[in-house]
C-alpha positions as CSV (number, residue, x, y, z in Angstrom):
1,M,17.8,-9.7,-5.0
2,Q,21.3,-9.6,-4.2
3,K,23.2,-12.5,-4.6
4,Y,26.1,-13.6,-2.8
5,S,29.5,-15.8,-4.1
6,V,30.9,-18.3,-1.2
7,F,33.9,-15.7,-0.8
8,S,31.6,-12.7,-0.3
9,L,29.5,-14.6,2.3
10,V,33.1,-15.7,4.0
11,K,34.4,-12.1,3.8
12,N,31.2,-10.4,5.3
13,A,30.8,-13.1,8.0
14,L,34.5,-12.2,8.7
15,S,33.7,-8.7,9.1
16,N,30.8,-9.1,11.5
17,H,28.5,-8.6,8.9
18,E,28.9,-5.2,8.4
19,N,28.4,-4.6,4.8
20,W,25.6,-6.9,4.2
21,D,22.5,-5.3,2.9
22,L,19.3,-5.4,4.6
23,A,16.9,-8.3,4.3
24,W,14.1,-5.8,3.6
25,K,13.8,-2.2,3.4
26,D,12.4,0.6,5.7
27,P,10.7,3.0,3.7
28,T,8.6,5.9,4.5
29,P,4.8,5.3,4.3
30,K,3.6,6.6,1.0
31,K,0.4,8.7,1.0
32,E,-1.9,5.8,-0.4
33,Y,-1.9,2.1,-1.6
34,D,-4.0,-0.4,-3.1
35,V,-3.9,-2.6,-0.3
36,V,-3.1,-2.1,3.5
37,I,-2.1,-5.1,5.6
38,I,-2.3,-4.3,9.2
39,G,-0.1,-6.7,11.0
40,G,3.2,-8.0,10.4
41,G,3.0,-11.1,11.6
42,G,3.1,-14.6,9.7
43,H,-0.5,-14.3,8.2
44,G,0.1,-10.7,7.4
45,L,3.5,-10.9,5.6
46,A,2.0,-14.2,3.8
47,T,-0.8,-12.3,2.9
48,A,1.1,-9.4,1.1
49,Y,3.3,-12.1,-0.5
50,Y,0.5,-14.2,-1.8
51,L,-1.3,-10.5,-3.0
52,A,1.8,-9.7,-5.3
53,K,2.9,-13.3,-6.1
54,E,-0.7,-14.7,-7.2
55,H,-2.6,-11.6,-8.0
56,N,0.1,-9.1,-8.9
57,I,-1.2,-6.6,-6.9
58,T,2.4,-4.8,-5.4
59,N,1.2,-1.3,-4.3
60,V,0.7,-3.1,-0.9
61,A,2.0,-1.9,2.6
62,I,2.4,-4.0,5.7
63,I,1.8,-1.7,8.8
64,E,3.3,-2.9,12.2
65,K,3.4,-1.5,15.4
66,G,6.6,-3.2,16.5
67,W,9.5,-5.1,14.5
68,I,9.0,-8.0,12.2
69,G,9.1,-11.1,14.1
70,G,8.0,-9.6,17.3
71,G,4.4,-10.9,17.7
72,N,3.0,-14.2,17.5
73,V,5.2,-15.4,14.8
74,G,8.2,-15.7,17.0
75,R,6.0,-16.6,19.9
76,N,4.6,-19.9,19.6
77,T,5.9,-23.6,19.6
78,T,6.5,-24.1,15.7
79,I,4.0,-27.3,15.3
80,I,2.6,-27.8,11.9
81,R,-0.1,-30.3,11.3
82,S,-3.4,-30.9,9.4
83,N,-4.7,-33.6,11.8
84,Y,-8.7,-32.3,12.1
85,M,-11.4,-34.0,11.8
86,H,-14.3,-31.6,10.2
87,D,-13.8,-31.4,6.5
88,D,-13.3,-27.4,6.2
89,N,-10.3,-27.4,8.8
90,A,-9.0,-30.5,7.3
91,L,-9.2,-29.7,3.7
92,F,-7.6,-25.9,4.8
93,S,-5.1,-27.2,6.6
94,E,-4.1,-30.0,4.2
95,F,-3.6,-27.1,1.6
96,G,-1.6,-25.5,4.0
97,M,0.7,-28.7,4.4
98,D,1.4,-28.1,0.5
99,L,2.4,-24.7,0.7
100,W,4.9,-25.7,3.6
101,R,6.5,-28.5,1.8
102,R,7.8,-26.2,-0.8
103,M,8.0,-23.1,1.1
104,S,11.6,-22.9,1.2
105,Q,11.9,-23.3,-2.3
106,D,9.3,-20.4,-3.2
107,L,10.8,-18.3,-1.0
108,N,14.3,-19.0,-1.8
109,Y,14.8,-18.9,2.2
110,N,15.7,-22.1,4.0
111,V,12.3,-22.3,6.6
112,M,13.6,-25.3,8.3
113,F,10.5,-27.4,7.5
114,S,11.0,-30.6,9.5
115,P,8.1,-33.1,8.7
116,R,8.7,-35.3,11.8
117,G,5.2,-36.5,12.6
118,I,2.9,-35.7,15.5
119,I,1.4,-38.2,17.8
120,N,-1.5,-37.2,20.1
121,L,-1.4,-39.8,23.0
122,A,-4.6,-41.6,24.3
123,H,-4.9,-42.4,27.8
124,S,-8.5,-44.4,27.8
125,D,-10.3,-46.9,25.4
126,A,-13.1,-43.7,24.7
127,Q,-10.4,-41.7,23.8
128,M,-8.6,-44.5,21.4
129,N,-12.4,-44.7,19.6
130,T,-12.4,-41.0,19.2
131,Y,-8.8,-40.9,17.6
132,A,-9.9,-43.6,15.3
133,R,-12.9,-41.6,14.0
134,R,-10.7,-38.8,13.5
135,G,-7.8,-40.7,11.8
136,N,-10.8,-42.0,9.5
137,S,-12.2,-38.6,8.6
138,M,-8.3,-37.6,8.1
139,R,-7.9,-40.4,5.6
140,L,-11.0,-39.6,3.9
141,N,-9.9,-36.2,3.2
142,G,-6.8,-37.3,1.9
143,I,-4.5,-36.9,5.0
144,D,-2.2,-39.3,6.1
145,A,-3.0,-40.9,9.6
146,V,-2.0,-44.0,11.8
147,L,-3.6,-45.3,14.4
148,L,-1.2,-46.5,17.2
149,N,-1.6,-49.0,20.0
150,R,0.2,-49.1,23.4
151,E,3.3,-51.2,22.1
152,E,3.9,-49.2,18.9
153,V,3.8,-45.9,21.0
154,R,6.5,-47.3,23.1
155,E,8.7,-48.3,20.6
156,I,8.6,-44.6,19.2
157,I,8.8,-42.9,22.4
158,P,10.2,-45.4,25.1
159,M,11.3,-42.5,27.6
160,A,7.6,-41.9,28.0
161,D,5.9,-43.5,31.4
162,F,4.6,-47.1,30.4
163,S,4.6,-48.2,33.9
164,D,1.6,-50.1,35.7
165,N,0.6,-47.7,38.2
166,V,1.1,-44.4,36.3
167,R,-2.0,-41.8,36.9
168,F,-2.7,-41.6,32.8
169,P,-1.8,-45.1,31.0
170,I,-1.1,-44.6,27.6
171,F,-3.4,-47.0,25.5
172,G,-2.2,-46.2,22.2
173,G,-2.0,-42.9,20.1
174,L,-2.8,-41.1,16.6
175,M,0.1,-39.8,14.3
176,Q,0.3,-37.8,11.3
177,P,3.7,-38.7,10.0
178,S,3.8,-35.8,7.6
179,A,3.0,-33.5,10.4
180,G,6.2,-31.7,12.1
181,T,7.8,-28.3,12.7
182,A,9.5,-25.4,11.1
183,R,11.7,-22.5,12.3
184,H,9.0,-19.8,13.0
185,D,11.6,-16.6,12.6
186,A,12.9,-17.8,9.1
187,V,9.2,-18.2,8.3
188,A,8.6,-14.4,8.9
189,W,12.0,-13.2,7.5
190,G,11.4,-15.2,4.6
191,Y,7.9,-13.7,3.7
192,A,9.3,-10.3,4.5
193,R,12.1,-10.4,2.4
194,Q,10.1,-11.8,-0.7
195,A,7.5,-9.5,-0.4
196,D,10.0,-6.6,-0.1
197,D,11.4,-7.7,-2.8
198,M,8.2,-7.9,-5.0
199,G,7.6,-4.0,-4.1
200,V,5.5,-4.2,-0.8
201,D,6.3,-1.7,1.5
202,I,7.0,-3.1,5.3
203,I,6.5,-0.1,7.5
204,Q,7.7,-0.9,10.9
205,N,7.0,0.9,14.2
206,C,3.8,2.1,12.9
207,E,0.6,1.9,15.4
208,V,-2.9,2.5,14.1
209,I,-4.6,4.9,16.1
210,G,-7.9,5.0,14.2
211,F,-9.7,4.2,10.6
212,D,-11.0,6.7,7.8
213,V,-14.5,5.2,7.1
214,S,-17.4,7.0,5.5
215,A,-20.9,6.0,3.9
216,G,-20.0,2.1,5.1
217,K,-16.6,2.1,3.2
218,I,-13.3,2.2,4.3
219,N,-11.0,5.0,2.9
220,G,-7.7,4.7,5.1
221,V,-6.2,4.3,8.1
222,R,-4.7,6.6,10.7
223,T,-1.4,6.0,11.9
224,S,1.4,7.1,14.6
225,R,3.3,7.9,11.1
226,G,0.7,9.8,9.7
227,D,-2.5,9.1,7.6
228,I,-2.5,6.3,5.0
229,K,-5.4,6.2,2.0
230,A,-6.3,2.5,1.0
231,K,-8.9,1.0,-1.5
232,K,-8.7,-2.0,0.7
233,I,-7.3,-3.1,4.4
234,G,-7.0,-6.4,5.9
235,L,-6.8,-6.7,9.5
236,C,-4.5,-9.4,10.7
237,V,-3.3,-8.5,14.1
238,A,-3.9,-11.9,15.9
239,G,-4.7,-11.2,19.7
240,S,-5.1,-7.4,19.2
241,T,-7.8,-7.7,16.9
242,N,-10.5,-6.6,19.5
243,I,-8.2,-3.4,19.9
244,L,-8.8,-2.4,16.2
245,A,-12.4,-3.8,16.0
246,E,-13.4,-1.5,19.1
247,K,-12.1,1.6,16.4
248,L,-14.2,0.4,14.0
249,N,-17.3,-0.1,16.4
250,M,-17.0,-3.8,15.7
251,T,-18.0,-6.5,18.3
252,L,-16.6,-9.8,17.3
253,P,-17.0,-13.5,18.7
254,I,-13.6,-13.4,20.1
255,E,-11.5,-13.5,23.2
256,T,-7.8,-12.6,23.9
257,H,-5.9,-15.1,25.9
258,L,-2.4,-15.5,26.7
259,L,-1.0,-18.9,25.8
260,Q,2.6,-19.9,27.3
261,A,5.5,-22.1,26.3
262,C,8.9,-22.5,27.3
263,V,12.1,-24.6,26.5
264,S,14.8,-26.2,28.5
265,E,18.4,-26.7,28.4
266,P,19.5,-28.2,25.3
267,V,20.2,-32.5,25.4
268,K,21.2,-35.1,23.4
269,P,18.7,-35.9,20.6
270,V,15.9,-38.1,22.2
271,L,12.7,-37.0,20.6
272,D,12.3,-37.2,17.0
273,K,8.5,-36.3,16.8
274,V,6.1,-33.9,18.0
275,V,4.1,-35.5,20.7
276,T,1.0,-34.2,23.0
277,F,-0.4,-35.2,26.1
278,G,-4.0,-36.2,25.7
279,A,-5.2,-36.4,29.2
280,G,-4.5,-32.2,29.5
281,H,-2.8,-29.8,27.0
282,F,0.4,-30.2,27.0
283,Y,2.7,-30.8,23.8
284,I,6.8,-31.5,23.2
285,S,9.3,-31.3,20.6
286,Q,13.0,-31.4,20.6
287,S,14.7,-28.4,18.4
288,D,17.8,-28.6,16.1
289,K,19.9,-27.3,19.3
290,G,18.5,-29.9,21.5
291,E,16.2,-27.9,23.5
292,M,13.0,-29.5,24.6
293,V,10.0,-27.1,23.5
294,M,7.1,-27.2,25.4
295,G,3.9,-25.7,25.7
296,G,0.3,-26.0,27.4
297,D,-3.0,-24.3,28.0
298,L,-4.3,-21.0,28.3
299,D,-3.6,-18.9,31.6
300,G,-7.5,-18.8,31.9
301,Y,-8.4,-15.1,31.5
302,N,-8.3,-12.4,29.1
303,S,-4.8,-10.8,28.7
304,Y,-2.8,-8.6,26.1
305,A,0.5,-9.3,28.0
306,Q,3.3,-10.9,25.9
307,R,4.6,-12.8,29.3
308,G,3.5,-15.9,31.4
309,N,3.5,-16.4,35.2
310,L,4.3,-19.1,37.4
311,P,1.4,-21.1,38.3
312,T,0.8,-21.8,34.8
313,L,4.2,-22.9,34.2
314,Q,4.1,-25.2,36.8
315,H,0.8,-26.6,35.7
316,V,2.2,-27.0,32.1
317,L,5.4,-28.6,33.4
318,T,3.5,-30.9,35.7
319,E,1.6,-32.3,32.7
320,G,4.9,-32.7,30.8
321,I,6.6,-34.9,33.9
322,A,3.6,-37.0,34.1
323,M,3.9,-38.0,30.9
324,M,7.9,-37.9,30.1
325,P,9.3,-38.2,34.0
326,F,13.0,-37.3,32.4
327,L,11.8,-33.6,31.9
328,S,12.1,-33.1,35.9
329,K,16.0,-33.2,35.7
330,L,16.1,-30.4,33.3
331,K,16.6,-26.6,33.8
332,M,14.1,-24.5,31.9
333,L,15.9,-21.7,29.9
334,R,13.3,-19.2,29.0
335,T,9.5,-18.8,29.0
336,W,7.3,-16.2,26.8
337,G,3.8,-15.9,26.2
338,G,1.7,-15.1,23.0
339,I,-1.7,-13.4,22.9
340,M,-4.1,-14.9,20.9
341,D,-7.9,-14.6,19.8
342,M,-9.9,-17.4,20.8
343,S,-13.0,-17.8,18.5
344,M,-16.4,-19.3,20.3
345,D,-15.9,-22.9,18.1
346,G,-12.4,-22.9,18.2
347,S,-11.9,-22.1,14.3
348,P,-10.6,-19.2,12.6
349,I,-12.4,-15.9,10.7
350,I,-11.2,-15.1,7.3
351,D,-14.0,-13.0,5.5
352,K,-15.3,-9.3,4.3
353,T,-17.2,-7.3,6.5
354,H,-20.0,-5.2,6.7
355,I,-17.7,-2.2,5.9
356,E,-16.8,-2.1,2.2
357,G,-13.2,-2.5,1.4
358,L,-12.6,-4.0,4.9
359,Y,-11.4,-7.6,5.6
360,L,-10.9,-9.6,8.6
361,N,-8.4,-12.5,9.6
362,C,-8.7,-13.6,13.2
363,G,-9.7,-16.0,15.7
364,W,-6.7,-18.7,15.2
365,C,-7.0,-19.9,18.6
366,Y,-4.2,-22.5,18.9
367,G,-3.4,-23.1,15.4
368,G,-1.9,-19.8,13.9
369,F,1.5,-20.5,13.0
370,K,0.3,-23.5,11.2
371,A,-2.0,-21.9,9.5
372,T,0.6,-19.1,8.1
373,P,0.9,-20.3,4.5
374,A,-2.8,-21.4,3.9
375,S,-4.1,-17.9,5.8
376,G,-2.3,-15.9,3.9
377,W,-2.9,-17.5,0.5
378,T,-6.8,-17.3,1.1
379,F,-6.7,-13.8,2.8
380,A,-4.9,-12.7,-0.4
381,H,-7.6,-14.2,-2.5
382,T,-10.5,-12.7,-0.6
383,I,-9.1,-9.1,-0.7
384,A,-7.8,-9.5,-4.4
385,Q,-11.1,-11.1,-5.7
386,D,-13.6,-9.6,-3.2
387,R,-14.8,-12.9,-2.5
388,V,-14.1,-15.7,-0.2
389,H,-12.3,-18.8,-1.7
390,E,-14.0,-22.3,-1.1
391,L,-11.2,-23.0,1.1
392,N,-12.1,-20.1,3.8
393,A,-15.9,-20.1,2.9
394,G,-16.4,-22.1,6.2
395,Y,-14.7,-19.3,8.0
396,S,-17.6,-16.6,7.7
397,L,-18.0,-14.0,10.5
398,N,-21.7,-14.9,9.8
399,R,-21.8,-18.3,10.8
400,F,-21.9,-17.0,14.6
401,N,-25.0,-15.8,13.8
402,T,-26.8,-18.8,11.5
403,G,-25.4,-21.4,14.1
404,H,-23.2,-23.0,11.2
405,L,-20.2,-23.3,13.6
406,L,-17.0,-25.3,13.2
407,D,-16.9,-26.8,16.5
408,E,-13.1,-28.2,16.5
409,K,-12.5,-26.5,20.1
410,G,-8.7,-26.8,19.3
411,L,-9.0,-30.9,19.3
412,G,-6.0,-31.2,17.3
413,T,-3.8,-31.2,20.0
414,K,-6.1,-32.7,22.9
415,T,-9.3,-34.6,23.5
416,W,-10.5,-34.8,26.8
417,I,-10.9,-38.6,28.3
418,S,-14.0,-39.7,28.6
């Protein structure tokens, strides 16, 4: 990897970066690879990186129909957490937290991981009981959890509405102090740069148009840049999974939905935690630039459009203002939407398929970004070893036939008031 001195960095900066090397190469696709990963988002990049790092498999191609960082990895609210109740999700996510903590060092790239803590607000006694149960489950799995009363929450986020006549009174909350945020595009760039440096081909502007399958075995993929043979193929395309599954005559237990987010104009530091509104589905944090980063629930209909709509945005901001009234004074800078696979039980799928050599990674619902390193690590293991790891054993595709569901329903960010 190219190294730079302080003087060369200053020189290149003053020359408008004209002499900087590309962060990763733009190769012509080879005719054949050991592994092809379809999808150049966070999960696909992480999978390729861990294939090279953990399994010494470097004859790998990442196929991305757009550009690196243009999909969901650049269209999220950057929240990282492991505050789940079910063991499978909790242990998987906490393994990911360990990877997040050392990611900048592992990738030699500052992903700006900020363990600032997350607080799920409770708005009833019943919800406090639910949080107490989830917090105890987290602690049993070695995950930090602190149940906060009303006054403890007020001390941490005094800008929230604690008035007596508020519609959604704050009773307390559940905090995971080690949770936080990271810079989403830096995560993509860091994985891409390291994967490229280890011999992985990153092929952008390359759309999959079909597959070569015979006798129940995958042989390759047909793309807009030609046919590519592969011994193994991993599908890692977030909200576009059903599009590719249809080309393979597969019907999956997932739906594609749009999730919206927005950021405000920058303001002085006021919020040093991630906070979620337990009465609905609203979450907020403040970026290093001072912007209030906010997100909410789904649009409510199937869509492949990477854009939002005004009614949903109004709904999201209405919930935000109900929790923190000062938000009503801020101007919104921009909004965006990301397409997501919503599984039927709120938990992901990382598994082999009935087609030999074809592997599936999808169904991440609200938690795709935070799962990036753990998803890539376990998917790489599943592909390299042709068997699931114990961490993703519960994420089988067959669980929807057997009834062994992980019915989390995204409750890491919200719990309805009883």
